[in-house]
NUVEXRO-566865 format. One record per residue (C-alpha): x, y, z. Coordinates in Angstrom, 1 decimal, m for minus. Example, Ala and Ser with C-alpha at 12.3 -4.5 7.8 and 13.67 -1.06 7.14 Angstrom:
<atoms>
[[12.3, m4.5, 7.8]]
[[13.7, m1.1, 7.1]]
</atoms>
This chain:
<atoms>
[[m88.1, 226.4, m13.8]]
[[m90.1, 228.6, m12.5]]
[[m89.1, 232.2, m11.8]]
[[m90.3, 235.4, m10.2]]
[[m91.0, 237.8, m13.0]]
[[m92.3, 241.6, m12.5]]
[[m95.3, 241.3, m14.9]]
[[m95.9, 240.1, m18.4]]
[[m94.5, 241.9, m21.5]]
[[m97.7, 243.0, m24.3]]
[[m95.5, 240.2, m26.6]]
[[m92.9, 238.0, m26.2]]
[[m89.2, 240.7, m25.7]]
[[m87.0, 239.4, m28.1]]
[[m83.7, 238.3, m25.6]]
[[m80.5, 237.3, m27.6]]
[[m77.5, 235.9, m26.3]]
[[m73.8, 236.5, m27.6]]
[[m71.4, 234.4, m26.8]]
[[m67.2, 233.2, m27.7]]
[[m68.3, 229.6, m28.6]]
[[m71.4, 227.9, m28.9]]
[[m69.3, 225.0, m26.3]]
[[m69.4, 227.5, m23.2]]
[[m72.9, 228.6, m24.1]]
[[m73.9, 225.1, m23.4]]
[[m72.2, 224.3, m20.3]]
[[m73.3, 227.8, m18.9]]
[[m75.7, 230.0, m19.5]]
[[m77.9, 227.5, m21.7]]
[[m80.1, 226.6, m18.2]]
[[m80.7, 230.3, m17.8]]
[[m81.9, 230.1, m21.4]]
[[m84.2, 227.9, m21.0]]
[[m85.9, 229.6, m17.7]]
[[m85.8, 232.9, m19.6]]
[[m88.0, 230.8, m22.2]]
[[m90.4, 229.2, m20.2]]
[[m90.7, 233.3, m18.2]]
[[m92.2, 234.4, m21.9]]
[[m89.0, 235.3, m23.6]]
[[m88.3, 234.5, m27.6]]
[[m84.7, 233.4, m26.7]]
[[m82.1, 233.3, m29.5]]
[[m78.5, 232.8, m29.1]]
[[m75.3, 234.3, m31.6]]
[[m71.6, 232.5, m31.2]]
[[m68.9, 231.4, m33.2]]
[[m69.6, 229.8, m36.6]]
[[m67.0, 226.8, m34.7]]
[[m67.8, 223.8, m33.1]]
[[m70.7, 222.5, m35.3]]
[[m71.8, 220.0, m32.3]]
[[m72.7, 222.4, m30.0]]
[[m74.3, 224.4, m32.0]]
[[m77.0, 221.9, m33.5]]
[[m77.4, 221.0, m29.4]]
[[m78.8, 224.0, m28.7]]
[[m81.4, 224.5, m32.5]]
[[m82.4, 221.0, m30.6]]
[[m83.4, 222.6, m27.7]]
[[m85.8, 225.1, m29.4]]
[[m83.4, 228.6, m29.3]]
[[m82.6, 229.6, m33.1]]
[[m79.0, 230.1, m33.6]]
[[m77.2, 232.1, m36.0]]
[[m73.3, 231.8, m36.6]]
[[m71.0, 234.4, m36.2]]
[[m67.4, 234.7, m37.5]]
[[m65.9, 235.6, m34.3]]
[[m62.2, 233.8, m33.6]]
[[m62.4, 233.3, m29.9]]
[[m58.1, 234.5, m29.5]]
[[m57.6, 236.0, m32.7]]
[[m56.4, 239.3, m33.0]]
[[m56.3, 239.6, m36.3]]
[[m57.5, 243.9, m37.0]]
[[m60.1, 243.4, m40.0]]
[[m61.1, 239.6, m39.1]]
[[m62.2, 241.9, m35.8]]
[[m63.6, 244.3, m37.8]]
[[m65.4, 242.1, m39.8]]
[[m67.2, 240.5, m36.8]]
[[m68.4, 243.9, m35.3]]
[[m69.9, 245.0, m38.5]]
[[m71.6, 241.0, m39.0]]
[[m73.0, 242.1, m34.6]]
[[m74.9, 245.3, m36.5]]
[[m76.1, 243.5, m39.6]]
[[m77.7, 240.5, m37.1]]
[[m78.6, 243.3, m34.9]]
[[m80.8, 245.3, m37.3]]
[[m82.1, 242.3, m39.2]]
[[m83.5, 240.6, m35.4]]
[[m84.3, 244.3, m33.2]]
[[m83.3, 242.7, m30.4]]
[[m85.4, 243.8, m27.5]]
[[m82.9, 243.0, m24.7]]
[[m79.5, 241.9, m25.2]]
[[m77.3, 239.5, m22.9]]
[[m73.3, 239.8, m23.6]]
[[m71.5, 237.1, m22.0]]
[[m66.9, 237.2, m22.0]]
[[m64.6, 240.3, m23.0]]
[[m65.1, 239.8, m27.7]]
[[m69.1, 240.0, m26.8]]
[[m69.2, 242.5, m24.7]]
[[m66.3, 244.7, m26.3]]
[[m67.5, 243.8, m29.8]]
[[m71.9, 243.8, m28.7]]
[[m71.5, 246.4, m26.9]]
[[m70.2, 248.9, m29.8]]
[[m72.9, 247.3, m32.6]]
[[m75.1, 247.6, m30.3]]
[[m74.7, 251.3, m30.0]]
[[m74.6, 251.1, m33.7]]
[[m78.0, 249.8, m34.7]]
[[m78.9, 251.6, m31.6]]
[[m80.0, 249.1, m28.8]]
[[m80.4, 250.3, m25.7]]
[[m81.5, 247.2, m23.2]]
[[m77.7, 245.4, m22.7]]
[[m77.1, 243.4, m20.1]]
[[m73.1, 242.4, m20.5]]
[[m71.7, 239.8, m18.4]]
[[m68.2, 238.5, m17.1]]
[[m67.7, 235.6, m16.5]]
[[m64.3, 236.2, m14.6]]
[[m61.5, 238.6, m15.2]]
[[m59.8, 235.9, m17.5]]
[[m56.0, 235.3, m19.2]]
[[m56.1, 239.4, m19.9]]
[[m56.6, 241.0, m17.3]]
[[m54.9, 238.6, m14.8]]
[[m52.4, 237.5, m17.1]]
[[m48.5, 239.1, m15.9]]
[[m46.7, 238.5, m19.9]]
[[m46.3, 241.8, m21.2]]
[[m49.0, 240.9, m24.3]]
[[m51.3, 240.2, m22.2]]
[[m50.9, 243.0, m20.2]]
[[m50.4, 245.8, m23.1]]
[[m53.9, 244.4, m24.9]]
[[m55.5, 244.8, m21.5]]
[[m54.0, 248.9, m21.4]]
[[m54.9, 248.8, m25.2]]
[[m59.0, 247.5, m25.0]]
[[m59.4, 250.2, m22.2]]
[[m61.1, 252.5, m24.1]]
[[m63.5, 250.0, m26.0]]
[[m64.6, 248.9, m22.3]]
[[m65.4, 252.5, m21.4]]
[[m67.2, 253.0, m24.9]]
[[m68.8, 249.7, m24.5]]
[[m69.7, 249.7, m21.8]]
[[m71.8, 252.9, m21.2]]
[[m75.0, 254.0, m21.4]]
[[m77.9, 253.9, m19.4]]
[[m79.7, 251.0, m20.4]]
[[m76.2, 248.7, m20.0]]
[[m76.1, 246.7, m17.5]]
[[m72.7, 245.0, m16.5]]
[[m73.2, 241.4, m14.3]]
[[m70.1, 240.1, m12.4]]
[[m69.8, 236.5, m11.0]]
[[m67.7, 238.2, m8.0]]
[[m67.2, 241.7, m5.8]]
[[m63.4, 241.6, m6.7]]
[[m63.8, 242.0, m10.3]]
[[m66.5, 244.3, m10.2]]
[[m64.1, 246.8, m8.5]]
[[m61.7, 246.3, m10.7]]
[[m63.1, 247.1, m13.5]]
[[m65.3, 250.4, m11.9]]
[[m61.3, 251.2, m9.8]]
[[m60.5, 251.4, m13.9]]
[[m62.9, 254.3, m14.3]]
[[m64.3, 251.6, m17.2]]
[[m67.7, 251.1, m15.2]]
[[m70.1, 253.0, m13.1]]
[[m70.8, 251.1, m9.8]]
[[m74.9, 252.0, m10.3]]
[[m75.1, 250.3, m13.6]]
[[m73.1, 247.2, m11.9]]
[[m74.5, 243.9, m10.2]]
[[m72.9, 240.2, m8.2]]
[[m74.6, 237.6, m9.7]]
[[m72.5, 234.4, m8.6]]
[[m71.7, 232.0, m11.3]]
[[m73.9, 230.3, m13.1]]
[[m75.8, 227.6, m10.7]]
[[m75.5, 224.7, m9.9]]
[[m78.7, 222.6, m10.7]]
[[m79.2, 220.3, m7.3]]
[[m80.9, 217.4, m8.4]]
[[m78.8, 216.9, m10.7]]
[[m75.1, 217.1, m9.1]]
[[m76.0, 215.6, m6.0]]
[[m74.6, 213.9, m2.8]]
[[m73.1, 210.4, m3.4]]
[[m70.8, 208.5, m0.5]]
[[m66.8, 208.3, m1.0]]
[[m65.4, 205.5, m2.3]]
[[m62.8, 204.2, 0.4]]
[[m61.6, 201.6, m0.3]]
[[m59.1, 202.6, m2.8]]
[[m56.1, 205.4, m2.4]]
[[m57.9, 208.8, m2.5]]
[[m59.0, 210.0, m5.7]]
[[m58.0, 213.9, m6.1]]
[[m59.7, 215.1, m9.2]]
[[m58.3, 218.4, m12.1]]
[[m61.2, 219.0, m13.9]]
[[m61.5, 222.0, m16.3]]
[[m60.4, 223.9, m19.3]]
[[m56.6, 223.1, m19.8]]
[[m55.0, 225.8, m19.8]]
[[m51.6, 226.4, m17.7]]
[[m53.3, 229.2, m16.0]]
[[m56.0, 227.2, m14.3]]
[[m53.1, 225.0, m12.8]]
[[m52.5, 221.9, m14.7]]
[[m48.8, 222.2, m14.3]]
[[m48.9, 222.6, m10.9]]
[[m51.5, 219.7, m10.2]]
[[m49.8, 217.5, m12.0]]
[[m46.6, 218.2, m9.8]]
[[m49.1, 218.1, m7.2]]
[[m49.1, 213.8, m8.4]]
[[m45.7, 213.9, m8.1]]
[[m44.7, 214.8, m5.0]]
[[m47.9, 212.8, m3.4]]
[[m47.5, 209.9, m5.7]]
[[m48.3, 206.2, m3.8]]
[[m50.5, 208.1, m1.1]]
[[m53.9, 209.1, m3.9]]
[[m54.7, 209.0, m7.7]]
[[m54.2, 212.0, m9.3]]
[[m56.8, 212.7, m12.3]]
[[m57.4, 214.8, m14.8]]
[[m61.1, 215.4, m17.3]]
[[m60.9, 218.4, m19.7]]
[[m60.4, 219.5, m22.4]]
[[m58.1, 222.0, m24.8]]
[[m58.8, 225.1, m26.3]]
[[m56.2, 224.8, m29.2]]
[[m56.6, 228.9, m30.2]]
[[m55.7, 229.7, m26.2]]
[[m51.6, 231.3, m25.4]]
[[m52.0, 229.1, m22.7]]
[[m53.3, 225.6, m23.9]]
[[m52.2, 221.9, m22.6]]
[[m51.8, 219.9, m25.2]]
[[m53.9, 217.0, m24.5]]
[[m50.8, 215.0, m25.2]]
[[m49.0, 216.1, m22.8]]
[[m51.8, 214.9, m20.9]]
[[m51.5, 211.4, m22.2]]
[[m47.8, 211.8, m22.3]]
[[m47.7, 212.3, m18.1]]
[[m50.4, 209.1, m17.8]]
[[m47.9, 206.9, m19.0]]
[[m45.5, 207.6, m16.7]]
[[m47.9, 207.0, m14.1]]
[[m48.0, 211.0, m13.4]]
[[m52.4, 211.0, m13.5]]
[[m54.5, 209.6, m14.4]]
[[m55.9, 211.3, m18.0]]
[[m59.7, 210.8, m18.7]]
[[m60.3, 212.7, m21.0]]
[[m63.1, 215.0, m21.8]]
[[m66.3, 214.2, m20.2]]
[[m69.9, 214.7, m20.0]]
[[m71.4, 213.5, m17.1]]
[[m69.8, 215.1, m13.6]]
[[m72.3, 214.5, m11.5]]
[[m70.6, 210.6, m11.8]]
[[m67.5, 211.9, m12.0]]
[[m67.1, 214.1, m8.8]]
[[m68.9, 210.7, m7.4]]
[[m66.0, 208.7, m8.1]]
[[m64.0, 210.7, m6.6]]
[[m62.5, 212.5, m3.2]]
[[m61.2, 215.4, m2.7]]
[[m61.7, 218.1, m6.4]]
[[m58.8, 220.6, m6.6]]
[[m58.5, 223.7, m8.5]]
[[m54.9, 225.6, m8.1]]
[[m56.6, 227.9, m10.6]]
[[m54.5, 231.4, m11.3]]
[[m57.0, 232.3, m14.1]]
[[m59.3, 235.5, m13.5]]
[[m62.0, 233.1, m12.5]]
[[m66.1, 234.3, m12.2]]
[[m66.8, 231.5, m9.8]]
[[m65.6, 227.8, m11.2]]
[[m68.0, 226.0, m12.3]]
[[m66.3, 222.9, m11.1]]
[[m66.1, 224.5, m7.7]]
[[m69.7, 224.6, m7.4]]
[[m71.0, 221.6, m8.7]]
[[m68.4, 220.1, m6.3]]
[[m69.8, 221.1, m3.6]]
[[m73.3, 220.6, m4.6]]
[[m72.0, 217.0, m4.9]]
[[m70.5, 216.8, m1.0]]
[[m67.1, 217.2, m2.1]]
[[m64.5, 219.2, m0.3]]
[[m62.5, 221.3, m2.2]]
[[m58.2, 223.2, m2.5]]
[[m57.8, 225.4, m4.5]]
[[m56.7, 229.2, m4.7]]
[[m57.4, 231.9, m2.3]]
[[m57.7, 234.4, m5.4]]
[[m60.8, 236.2, m6.9]]
[[m63.8, 233.6, m8.1]]
[[m62.4, 230.6, m6.1]]
[[m63.2, 231.3, m2.4]]
[[m66.5, 233.1, m3.1]]
[[m67.6, 229.5, m3.0]]
[[m64.5, 228.1, m1.0]]
[[m64.5, 228.7, 2.4]]
[[m61.5, 228.6, 4.2]]
[[m62.3, 225.9, 7.1]]
[[m66.2, 225.5, 6.1]]
[[m66.0, 222.7, 3.2]]
[[m62.6, 223.1, 1.7]]
[[m58.9, 224.7, 2.0]]
[[m57.9, 227.4, 0.1]]
[[m54.0, 228.1, m0.4]]
[[m51.9, 231.1, m2.0]]
[[m51.5, 231.1, m5.5]]
[[m48.1, 228.9, m7.5]]
[[m47.5, 227.7, m3.4]]
[[m46.5, 224.4, m5.1]]
[[m45.5, 223.8, m0.6]]
[[m49.3, 224.7, 0.6]]
[[m51.0, 222.9, m2.1]]
[[m49.4, 219.8, m1.4]]
[[m49.8, 220.2, 2.9]]
[[m53.9, 221.1, 1.9]]
[[m53.9, 218.1, 0.1]]
[[m52.4, 215.5, 2.6]]
[[m53.8, 216.4, 4.9]]
[[m57.5, 216.2, 2.8]]
[[m56.0, 212.5, 1.1]]
[[m55.5, 211.4, 5.8]]
[[m58.3, 212.8, 7.2]]
[[m61.1, 211.6, 5.7]]
[[m63.9, 213.1, 8.9]]
[[m62.6, 216.3, 7.8]]
[[m63.1, 215.3, 3.4]]
[[m67.3, 213.9, 5.4]]
[[m67.4, 217.4, 7.6]]
[[m66.3, 219.5, 4.5]]
[[m68.4, 218.2, 1.7]]
[[m71.6, 218.9, 3.9]]
[[m70.4, 221.6, 4.5]]
[[m70.3, 222.8, 0.5]]
[[m73.7, 220.8, m0.2]]
[[m75.3, 224.2, 2.2]]
[[m73.2, 226.6, 0.6]]
[[m74.0, 225.3, m3.3]]
[[m77.8, 225.3, m2.0]]
[[m77.9, 228.2, m0.1]]
[[m76.8, 231.0, m2.5]]
[[m75.6, 228.8, m5.9]]
[[m78.9, 227.3, m7.1]]
[[m80.1, 227.2, m11.1]]
[[m83.3, 228.6, m9.8]]
[[m81.5, 231.4, m7.1]]
[[m79.5, 232.0, m10.2]]
[[m82.0, 232.9, m13.0]]
[[m84.5, 234.3, m10.7]]
[[m81.8, 237.4, m10.3]]
[[m80.0, 237.5, m13.8]]
[[m84.2, 237.5, m15.0]]
[[m85.2, 239.7, m12.2]]
[[m82.8, 242.8, m13.6]]
[[m83.6, 241.9, m17.4]]
[[m86.8, 242.8, m16.2]]
[[m86.0, 246.0, m15.0]]
[[m83.8, 246.7, m17.8]]
[[m87.3, 246.0, m20.5]]
[[m89.8, 248.5, m18.2]]
[[m86.9, 251.4, m18.1]]
[[m86.3, 250.6, m13.6]]
[[m82.1, 251.2, m13.9]]
</atoms>
């Protein structure tokens, strides 16, 4: 993928991505990293030492991989300190010209380690506010308050810029005094390959298929989706694809999905890798999330595939789904509104077609991989050239 950049560096600038788990990098950042490499960057990756299969995929793509002792959800103080010092040692050894941290722990720990090792060009990226900033649980609210000083320290500095995926998340951080507004940008989502995720005709020979796809987390709306399937039983088929996140306090065990499958409530298909095919085999995509999304990748891909969507009227989700244009927005946790929205699309194939066509148009206008890569690499160049 060829993208614009201001000027070629005299030698390849070393760009190090730091993410929580390798699987996330493969699904959400690998295309961007390859675009940066095509533009002349020396791209390397650091992530948790778990998930060796995804780490091998990163290495197979030609990107050096550096394993870290990083726990995605753990809060053991000694282990967390160990992660910070491991990052500091890695930065001292590699001497990257540019750091790109993604998600809460890499942002905080990587930001601290960058200051300890005198790294000055740092991209901090939130792919959504997630559990810590949106959960109403007492534990989450306490952790959010305790984390504020760490965020402020990690995000300080003239050479640090923070990427948000939607303006609502940026507003939260700025209003809480965690980062200065002038050192923030909004780049919407991770992008979609519009050639891979292309429209396919709907199969209208039987009951419409309503799809939930994503991580199996309660905040992603798994429970609401299953209740929806109960309420509309016999009027549509309800299919779930996704994977567990066992270390998360919000994890929905795959065994529970299997039990619902055996009870005839949903069709449980497990983790799938050919998502373009998965979207092509459904009629409606439903994500009743309250998680604190950036811009959900599943909704971007569904829109690119020409599928009508139903989701919650929440930050991130409403960036890609426009009510009455390419789908329907419902209030969070409003089971009656969710049922009526999905029922409307189940019963009206022409409305689904209209929404699907508009979704494809929206995806091509604002959410392609090319656009995300252009905006992000231009930001890299501005930092390296001292323009920010």
